[in-house]
C-alpha positions as CSV (number, residue, x, y, z in Angstrom):
1,X,108.9,111.9,104.7
2,X,110.1,114.7,107.0
3,X,113.5,113.3,106.9
4,X,113.6,113.8,102.9
5,X,113.3,117.5,103.5
6,X,116.8,117.4,105.6
7,X,118.8,117.1,102.5
8,X,117.5,119.7,99.9
9,X,117.4,121.9,103.4
10,X,121.1,121.5,103.9
11,X,122.0,121.9,100.2
12,X,120.2,125.2,100.3
13,X,121.9,126.3,103.3
14,X,125.2,125.2,101.8
15,X,124.9,127.5,98.8
16,X,123.9,130.4,100.8
17,X,126.9,130.3,103.3
18,X,129.3,129.4,100.0
19,X,127.8,131.7,97.6
20,X,129.6,134.8,99.6
21,X,132.7,132.8,100.4
22,X,133.0,131.6,96.3
23,X,136.3,132.7,95.8
24,X,138.0,131.4,99.1
25,X,138.3,127.8,99.3
26,X,139.4,127.2,102.8
27,X,136.0,128.3,103.8
28,X,134.5,125.4,102.5
29,X,134.2,123.6,105.2
30,X,132.4,126.4,107.3
31,X,130.3,126.7,104.5
32,X,129.0,123.1,104.6
33,X,129.0,123.2,108.5
34,X,126.7,126.5,108.2
35,X,124.7,124.9,105.9
36,X,124.1,121.8,107.8
37,X,123.7,123.4,111.4
38,X,121.0,126.0,109.4
39,X,119.2,122.8,107.9
40,X,119.1,121.3,111.2
41,X,117.5,124.4,113.0
42,X,115.1,124.6,110.3
43,X,114.1,121.2,110.4
44,X,113.6,121.3,114.3
45,X,111.3,124.2,114.2
46,X,109.3,123.0,111.6
47,X,108.7,119.5,113.3
48,X,107.9,121.5,116.5
49,X,105.4,123.6,114.2
50,X,104.0,120.6,112.9
51,X,103.4,118.5,116.3
52,X,101.3,121.1,117.8
53,X,98.5,120.8,115.0
54,X,96.5,123.3,112.9
55,X,96.1,126.8,114.4
56,X,92.5,127.9,115.6
57,X,92.3,130.4,112.7
58,X,93.3,127.9,110.1
59,X,90.6,125.1,111.3
60,X,87.5,128.3,111.5
61,X,89.2,129.1,107.6
62,X,88.9,125.3,106.5
63,X,85.4,124.8,108.0
64,X,83.7,128.0,106.4
65,X,85.3,127.1,103.2
66,X,83.7,123.6,103.5
67,X,80.3,125.7,104.4
68,X,80.5,128.3,101.4
69,X,81.7,125.4,98.8
70,X,79.4,122.5,100.0
71,X,76.5,124.2,101.4
72,X,76.9,122.3,104.5
73,X,79.2,120.1,106.4
74,X,79.6,117.9,109.7
75,X,82.1,117.4,112.7
76,X,83.3,114.1,111.3
77,X,84.2,115.6,107.5
78,X,86.0,118.4,109.1
79,X,87.9,116.3,111.7
80,X,89.1,114.1,108.5
81,X,90.2,116.9,106.1
82,X,91.6,118.8,109.2
83,X,93.1,116.1,110.8
84,X,91.7,116.8,114.6
85,X,89.5,114.7,116.8
86,X,85.8,114.9,115.9
87,X,85.1,116.7,119.4
88,X,87.6,119.3,118.3
89,X,86.0,119.7,114.9
90,X,82.5,120.0,116.5
91,X,83.7,122.9,119.0
92,X,85.1,124.7,116.0
93,X,81.6,124.2,114.1
94,X,79.9,125.6,117.2
95,X,82.1,128.8,117.4
96,X,80.4,129.5,114.1
97,X,77.3,129.2,114.9
98,X,77.8,131.4,118.0
99,X,78.8,134.0,115.8
100,X,76.6,133.7,113.5
101,X,78.7,132.6,110.8
102,X,76.6,129.0,110.5
103,X,73.6,127.4,111.2
104,X,73.4,124.2,113.1
105,X,70.4,121.7,111.4
106,X,69.6,118.0,112.4
107,X,73.6,117.5,113.4
108,X,74.5,119.5,110.0
109,X,76.2,123.1,109.8
110,X,74.8,125.1,107.0
111,X,75.9,128.5,106.1
């Protein structure tokens, strides 16, 4: 799936490099090379970013959204939706409890 992103990025980069050089045909190879290089750099950056997983603030926001929309949640549900292990989801929810943003009752977390 992530490899499918590379071609549109290369085409967008080509367009960005080619647009200022529109009237100079000899700069076409330079525009192609610049577009491919720009797309590759963006692709590498995005892969590194996705490999790190969701940021802690994003997990807290997801947990709060679950709590306020559904009224309660459990670590398994947060882990499934956040794509993280269940112990990490439990840690996020316990952090919300410590700050007074949620309450824990019988294994479930409420707002």
